[in-house]
Every structure is written in C-alpha cells, then in structure tokens.
C-alpha positions in Angstrom: 81.1 29.7 -25.2 85.3 29.1 -25.4 87.1 30.3 -22.5 89.3 33.9 -23.1 92.6 33.0 -23.4 95.3 34.9 -23.9 98.2 33.7 -25.7 100.9 33.6 -23.0 98.1 31.6 -21.2 97.6 29.2 -23.9 100.8 27.3 -23.7 100.8 23.9 -23.0 103.8 23.9 -21.2 105.1 27.1 -19.6 107.5 28.7 -17.0 104.9 28.6 -13.9 105.0 25.6 -11.4 101.4 25.0 -11.9 99.5 25.1 -14.7 96.2 27.0 -14.6 92.7 25.4 -15.5 92.5 26.8 -18.9 96.0 25.6 -19.6 95.3 22.1 -18.6 92.0 21.9 -20.6 94.0 23.0 -23.4 96.2 19.9 -23.2 93.7 17.4 -22.1 91.6 18.0 -25.5 91.2 20.4 -28.0 88.6 19.5 -31.0 85.5 21.4 -30.9 82.6 20.1 -29.1 84.7 18.6 -26.3 85.7 21.4 -24.0 83.4 20.8 -21.6 84.5 17.0 -21.1 87.6 18.3 -20.6 86.8 20.7 -17.8 84.8 17.4 -16.5 88.0 15.4 -16.9 90.1 18.5 -15.4 88.2 18.6 -12.3 88.2 14.6 -11.6 91.6 14.1 -12.1 93.3 17.1 -10.8 93.7 15.2 -7.0 94.4 12.1 -9.0 96.4 9.4 -7.3 99.7 8.0 -8.3 100.3 4.8 -10.1 99.6 1.8 -10.8 98.7 -1.5 -9.1 99.2 -5.2 -10.5 96.5 -7.2 -9.4 97.9 -10.8 -9.8 101.2 -12.4 -10.2 101.3 -11.9 -14.3 102.6 -8.2 -14.3 105.8 -7.2 -13.4 107.0 -3.4 -13.0 110.3 -3.0 -15.1 112.7 -0.1 -15.7 111.3 3.0 -17.4 113.6 4.9 -19.7 111.1 8.1 -19.0 112.2 10.5 -16.4 109.8 12.5 -14.0 106.9 14.9 -15.5 106.9 12.6 -18.1 103.5 11.5 -20.6 101.8 10.6 -23.8 103.5 7.3 -24.3 103.4 5.5 -27.6 105.0 2.2 -28.8 106.3 0.9 -32.3 108.7 -1.5 -33.4 112.2 -0.6 -35.1 114.0 -2.5 -37.9 114.4 -5.5 -35.8 110.8 -6.2 -34.5 111.4 -4.7 -30.9 109.5 -2.1 -28.9 110.2 1.2 -29.7 108.7 3.7 -26.9 108.3 7.8 -27.7 107.0 10.1 -24.6 107.5 13.9 -23.6 109.4 14.8 -20.8 108.4 18.3 -19.4 111.4 20.1 -17.9 112.7 24.1 -17.6 109.4 25.1 -19.5 110.1 23.3 -22.2 108.4 19.8 -23.8 111.1 17.4 -25.0 110.1 14.4 -27.3 112.4 11.0 -26.3 112.6 7.8 -27.5 114.1 4.6 -26.3 114.2 1.0 -28.0 114.1 -2.4 -25.7 117.0 -5.0 -27.1 117.1 -8.0 -24.6 114.7 -6.8 -22.0 116.9 -3.4 -21.7 116.2 -0.1 -22.8 118.5 1.8 -24.8 119.7 5.3 -23.1 116.9 7.8 -24.4 117.4 10.1 -27.3 116.3 13.6 -27.8 114.5 14.2 -30.7 112.9 18.0 -29.9 111.9 20.3 -27.8 109.6 23.3 -27.6 107.9 26.0 -25.5 104.8 26.2 -27.5 103.7 22.4 -27.8 100.6 20.8 -27.5 100.2 17.8 -25.1 97.1 15.5 -24.1 96.6 11.8 -23.3 94.8 11.1 -26.5 96.5 13.1 -29.6 100.2 11.7 -28.4 103.8 12.6 -30.5 105.4 9.5 -32.1 108.9 8.4 -33.0 109.1 5.4 -35.5 111.7 3.6 -37.5 110.7 2.7 -41.0 114.0 1.2 -42.2 117.5 0.3 -41.5 118.3 3.7 -42.3 115.4 6.2 -41.6 113.7 7.4 -38.3 110.6 9.7 -38.5 109.0 11.8 -35.9 105.9 14.1 -35.2 104.9 16.5 -32.6 102.2 18.9 -32.5 102.3 23.5 -32.1 100.2 25.9 -31.5 98.9 28.3 -33.8 98.7 31.4 -32.4 96.4 32.7 -35.1 93.4 31.0 -33.4 92.7 30.0 -29.7 92.3 26.3 -30.4 93.9 26.2 -33.8 97.3 23.8 -34.0 99.6 22.2 -36.6 101.8 19.3 -37.5 105.6 19.3 -37.5 107.5 16.3 -38.8 110.7 15.4 -38.7 113.5 12.3 -40.1 117.1 11.4 -39.1 119.4 9.4 -41.3 121.6 9.0 -38.9 120.0 6.7 -36.2 118.5 9.4 -34.2 122.1 11.2 -33.3 120.5 14.1 -36.2 117.1 15.4 -37.4 116.0 17.4 -40.1 114.7 20.6 -40.0 110.9 20.1 -39.2 108.3 21.0 -41.9 104.2 21.0 -41.7 102.3 18.5 -44.0 99.5 20.3 -44.1 99.7 23.1 -46.5 96.3 24.5 -46.5 97.7 27.7 -44.5 94.4 27.4 -41.9 94.2 28.5 -38.5 92.8 25.5 -37.6 93.3 21.9 -35.9 95.3 19.3 -37.4 96.2 16.1 -35.3 96.2 12.5 -34.6 98.7 11.8 -36.9 100.5 8.2 -37.8 103.6 8.1 -40.1 104.2 5.4 -42.5 106.9 3.9 -44.7 107.2 5.2 -48.4 107.9 3.7 -51.5 111.6 3.8 -50.7 114.3 5.4 -47.9 113.8 9.1 -49.7 110.4 9.6 -48.4 108.0 8.4 -45.6 103.9 9.2 -45.4 101.9 11.1 -43.3 97.8 10.3 -42.6 96.3 13.1 -39.8 92.6 14.5 -38.8 92.4 18.0 -41.0 90.1 20.6 -39.8 90.5 22.8 -42.3 87.1 22.6 -43.4 85.4 22.6 -39.7 83.9 25.4 -38.5 85.8 27.2 -35.3 82.8 28.9 -33.6 81.0 26.2 -32.5 80.1 27.0 -28.9 81.8 24.2 -26.4 79.2 21.3 -26.3 76.9 22.3 -29.0 77.4 19.5 -31.5 79.7 19.8 -34.8 79.5 21.6 -38.2 78.8 19.2 -41.1 81.6 20.5 -43.2 83.5 18.5 -40.6 87.0 17.1 -40.2 88.6 15.2 -42.9 91.1 12.4 -43.1 94.1 13.1 -45.0 97.6 11.9 -46.0 100.5 13.4 -47.5 104.2 12.3 -49.0 106.9 13.5 -47.2 110.6 13.3 -49.3 113.6 13.7 -47.2 114.7 16.2 -49.4 111.9 18.6 -47.5 109.5 18.2 -50.2 105.3 17.8 -49.6 103.7 16.0 -52.0 101.1 13.4 -53.0 98.2 15.2 -50.9 95.2 13.0 -50.5 92.1 12.9 -48.9 91.5 9.4 -47.4 87.9 10.3 -45.9 86.6 13.8 -46.4 84.1 13.3 -43.1 85.2 11.2 -39.7 84.8 11.9 -36.4 86.7 15.0 -34.8 88.7 13.8 -32.3 89.3 9.7 -32.1 92.8 8.4 -32.5 93.8 7.1 -35.8 95.8 3.7 -36.1 97.7 2.7 -38.8 99.4 -0.6 -39.7 101.8 -2.0 -42.7 100.1 -4.9 -44.4 101.2 -6.9 -46.9 100.1 -4.6 -49.5 100.8 -1.5 -48.3 99.8 0.3 -44.8 96.2 0.1 -43.5 94.6 2.9 -41.4 91.4 2.3 -39.0 89.8 5.4 -38.0 86.1 6.4 -36.7 83.8 7.4 -39.6 80.8 9.5 -39.1 78.0 10.2 -41.5 75.4 13.1 -41.8 73.2 10.6 -39.5 76.2 11.0 -36.4 76.6 7.4 -37.0 79.8 6.9 -35.6 81.7 3.4 -36.8 84.8 2.0 -37.3 86.1 2.0 -40.9 89.7 1.4 -42.8 91.5 2.0 -46.1 94.4 0.8 -47.3 97.1 2.1 -49.9 97.5 0.8 -52.8 100.0 1.5 -55.7 99.9 5.1 -54.0 96.0 5.5 -53.7 93.7 5.0 -51.1 91.1 2.4 -51.1 87.3 3.5 -50.6 86.9 3.6 -47.0 84.9 0.4 -45.9 83.4 -0.6 -42.5 85.2 -2.9 -40.2 82.1 -3.9 -38.5 78.9 -2.2 -38.5 77.9 -1.0 -34.9 75.3 1.4 -35.9 76.3 3.7 -33.4 74.7 7.2 -33.5 76.2 9.6 -31.1 76.2 13.7 -31.6 79.6 14.1 -30.3 82.8 13.0 -30.3 83.4 9.8 -27.6 87.4 10.4 -27.7 87.6 6.4 -28.7 89.4 5.2 -31.5 90.8 2.0 -32.8 93.7 0.2 -32.4 95.4 -2.0 -35.3 97.7 -4.5 -35.8 99.3 -7.0 -38.2 101.4 -10.3 -38.8 101.8 -11.7 -42.4 98.4 -11.8 -44.0 96.7 -11.1 -40.7 94.9 -8.0 -40.0 93.3 -7.4 -36.8 91.3 -4.2 -35.5 90.1 -3.7 -32.1 87.6 -1.1 -30.7 85.2 0.6 -28.3 81.4 0.9 -29.2 78.1 2.1 -26.9 75.7 1.1 -29.9 72.0 0.5 -28.6 73.5 1.7 -24.7 75.6 -1.7 -24.7 79.2 -0.7 -23.4 81.6 -3.0 -25.6 84.9 -3.6 -26.8 84.9 -5.9 -30.0 87.9 -7.4 -32.1 87.5 -8.3 -35.7 90.5 -10.0 -38.1 91.3 -10.2 -41.9 93.2 -13.2 -43.1 93.6 -11.9 -46.5 95.9 -8.6 -45.8 93.4 -6.1 -45.0 90.8 -6.8 -48.1 88.1 -7.9 -46.1 87.3 -8.4 -42.4 85.3 -11.2 -40.4 82.5 -10.9 -38.2 83.7 -8.8 -35.2 83.4 -10.6 -31.9 82.9 -9.4 -28.4 85.9 -8.8 -26.1 84.3 -7.3 -23.0 81.1 -5.3 -22.2 79.4 -4.0 -19.2 81.8 -1.6 -17.0 84.2 -0.9 -20.0 85.5 2.3 -21.0 87.5 1.8 -24.1 90.7 3.5 -24.9 91.7 -0.1 -26.6 95.5 -1.2 -27.6 96.1 -4.1 -29.8 99.7 -6.1 -30.2 100.2 -9.0 -32.4 103.3 -11.6 -32.5 104.4 -14.3 -35.1 103.1 -16.9 -33.5 99.6 -15.2 -34.5 98.9 -14.8 -30.6 96.4 -11.2 -30.7 96.5 -9.1 -27.5 94.0 -6.2 -26.5 93.9 -3.9 -23.6 91.1 -1.5 -22.5 90.3 0.6 -19.8 87.2 -0.1 -17.6 84.4 2.6 -16.4 83.6 1.3 -12.7 80.0 2.3 -11.9 80.8 2.0 -8.2 83.6 3.9 -6.4 86.1 0.7 -7.3 89.3 2.1 -9.0 89.4 1.6 -12.5 91.4 -1.5 -14.4 93.5 -2.0 -17.7 92.3 -5.5 -19.1 94.1 -7.4 -21.5 92.7 -10.8 -23.2 94.7 -12.6 -25.6 93.6 -14.6 -28.5 94.9 -17.4 -30.4 94.2 -17.3 -34.3 95.4 -21.0 -34.7 92.2 -22.0 -35.8 89.6 -21.0 -37.8 87.9 -18.8 -35.0 89.4 -16.7 -32.7 89.6 -18.2 -29.3 90.4 -16.4 -26.1 93.6 -18.1 -24.2 94.0 -15.5 -21.3 92.9 -12.8 -19.5 94.2 -11.1 -17.0 94.1 -7.2 -15.3 95.7 -4.3 -13.8 94.1 -2.3 -11.2 94.8 1.6 -11.2 94.6 3.6 -7.6 92.2 6.2 -9.3 89.0 6.0 -10.9 89.4 8.4 -13.7 92.5 7.1 -15.1 95.3 9.4 -17.5 95.3 9.1 -20.9 95.3 5.9 -23.3 97.5 2.6 -22.4 99.3 1.2 -25.0 100.9 -2.3 -25.1 103.5 -4.2 -27.6 104.4 -8.0 -28.1 107.3 -9.4 -27.1 106.6 -13.1 -28.6 105.1 -16.1 -26.9 102.6 -14.8 -25.2 104.7 -12.0 -23.6 104.5 -8.1 -23.6 104.9 -4.7 -22.2 102.2 -2.5 -21.2 102.8 1.3 -20.8 100.8 3.9 -19.2 100.8 7.7 -17.9 100.5 7.0 -14.0 100.1 9.7 -11.8 97.9 13.1 -11.8 98.0 15.7 -14.6 100.0 17.9 -12.2 103.2 14.9 -11.6 102.5 12.2 -14.6 105.1 9.5 -14.9 105.1 7.1 -18.1 105.8 3.4 -16.5 106.2 0.0 -17.9 104.6 -3.4 -16.8 105.7 -6.7 -18.4 103.5 -9.9 -18.7 104.5 -13.4 -19.1 108.1 -12.5 -19.9 110.3 -12.6 -17.0 112.1 -9.2 -17.6 114.3 -7.9 -14.9 111.7 -6.3 -12.1 112.2 -2.7 -11.4 
C-alpha cells in the first residue's frame, strides 16, 4: 500500500539535515508501481560510497562547475555546439537549478535559473536547461502538487537575456489533474518566439494502483505543447496515447525537425523503443526503432538515448528481451525517417541507463552502466563507432569503475570532436551527492 506521507514530510528538499526514508523514496522515483523498487534502491544506496575511479589512462577527472550537494546532471549544447551542463544544488532547504557552458575546456561561471522548496528530485527524471537559439534559452523543473500524494507538475521558463533574467514559470499541461507529469524534453519552435515541450502525462492513469501491482491500462501518454514567449500555451498534441510509465524520453533535432525516442507500451505489455518526428507541425505515426519483443509487467526505468549530426540519427537503448540483457544501437541515415537493423553493443552484466553522443566526424559514442552479478563495483562503459563505411565499425571501448555496486542516477556524455568527450555523473551517496566530470581523449586540464 502507499506510504502515509504528510505534506510537510513529502517535500523533496526540506529544512532537516537528514531526509526520512519516505522523503528519499519520494525523491528517487514517483510513478505508480515503482515504490517498492524505490525502497529497494534506497536500502542499497543509503550507505553508498563516494566517487568514481578511472580504470585506465583514457579518463581524466576535470573541474566540475557544480558545488557540493549537487545531483541530476543533464547535458545539451549551446548555440555554438559547446557542452551545456545543468544540475540541481541543494542549499538551505532549497533546490536550485544551475547551468554552465564549457568553452575551450573551461566552464563558465554557474548561473542560477530558479529555486524552490517544493521540487521533485530524482536521478531519472531530471530538470534541464537548453539553448534553442542565439537569443533564447529555456528550462524546466518539477514541483509537487499538494492535491495528491504522488502528483507533480512541470514548470517551464525562458530567457531572452542570455540567462540574466528568466520569465515567470508556467505549466505546459493544462489538464488541471493532480497526477504525474514529467520526463521532459524541450525543443526549438519555428522561430525565436516559441519553443516546444514533450513529456510523459499521467492525467488518464490511475493514481490508486497499489505499489508493485502493475499499471492501469488507461496509462500514461506522451504529449507535447508549444510555449510562446508571451506566456501562451497552444498546439497541444498526443504523440502516443500509451507509453511506458517512467522511462526517460530523449529528443534530438534532426534535419527535418525534432525526433523524440521513448519506450512504448501496448496491451500485451510489450515495451520496445519507438520514435516519432515532428513534421510541418504534426507528429508522425510512432514507429519501432528495433523490434525487441520485450514483455515486462512493470516499468524498467530504462529509457533510450538519441543524438544526430546532419542526416544521421542514432538511438541506443537497453533491453532484456528473452532474458538476455543487452545494449543496442540503431542508426538512420535519412534524417530519422527509417532506421537500419540494430547492432548489439554489449550483453551480459549490463544495467542500461544509456547515453549517446555524436560528433561532426560521424563518430557515435554510447555509454551504459553494468550490473555486476558479483560483489565487484559497477562500471560505466563507453564504446565508440565509426560511420565512415556502410556498416558501423567499433573503433574503441573503455570504462570507468565506480566505487559502489549500486550507482546513482544516469551518466550523461557529450562529444567534443575528434573522438574526445566528457562524462558527467552523480557520485556519492543519496545523502551527499556530487556532480563530477571526466574527460576522455581530450587532454583537458586536470582537476
């Protein structure tokens, strides 16, 4: 059954030194059917060790712009293609959304977007800051809805002053229900007067399902809306009316428009990776990236990653179809209209939580977490593939060893060009997280 949590103790960021078990569960994962999973993760992580340990000379820790008590990192690109890192810092009972851009190997001074004491924080459903044009920045974060124990809402804001000032936040979903809304991606509109939001929307899902007892087939949908810089919300669409409840979504700007990738769900509980593309203002009919035939009666909290360069779009994901745990990669060479047959990147002791980066040289780098069956620590593995030929060719693989078997959050990567890149990760325990940054193949200044 659901834990009885009062409004004062449900806050994800509070004014007590140590969170209660309910507060920690609330900050780990919120979608129905996963609260037992959250408790399990919490018990394993509560004594987690701090830090990453590079296994080999290819990784170098570099300075992180994030301070102490930081978490939920997310990477995008600024208007010049430089990595833009956003994260959450906790301070004085508040959660603070900040961001910084890396230019020529150096992070810009962190800038604050917003803060609040009623935010929802977890390692899978992370806030974001993105630069959509030379003049437009947009951001989103999640806040509790006090009308129901597990309800929360999305807030978005934008800046036309290079982050110096931000608009009053607003909610892109106008259903008014006390349900769950999250797993957001932002995208550029037709001009600098608007931007798009795509998210998982629980307005039709049952909020009364007991923890660990499956999902209501009215289910969660993938929806979108356009936000005008004048504060208007319009052109609301349903991208897919039934999707996996709590797997992160991913979005890239393809040559013909935004492409969103997500874990689908049907009436037989098949949960394969699908995608849709926004063309002339309408989302295309969802299509499968690769037919896994994975049937699972609960959300695996494992979404896809997507990246693009010119006419090439790549999608990576985790699956356990047929009992075989693996990470797969599929590539489209026609701007996301069709995808080739997927290849297997790794199998066996994989845990998923993938990230993906692509540089202008058409090199694709995939990262994923291992799930050791022994007491060995987990690893973040990276594999780079070349698109120079007609088929994908693996050109390198390396790993970073963690100092814990049960890691926090989702590692994210960004390409810096010529096979170089950065890896960002939340190290430490649930009670003392820290966003750290590693580089590979770049020769950036060491920390």
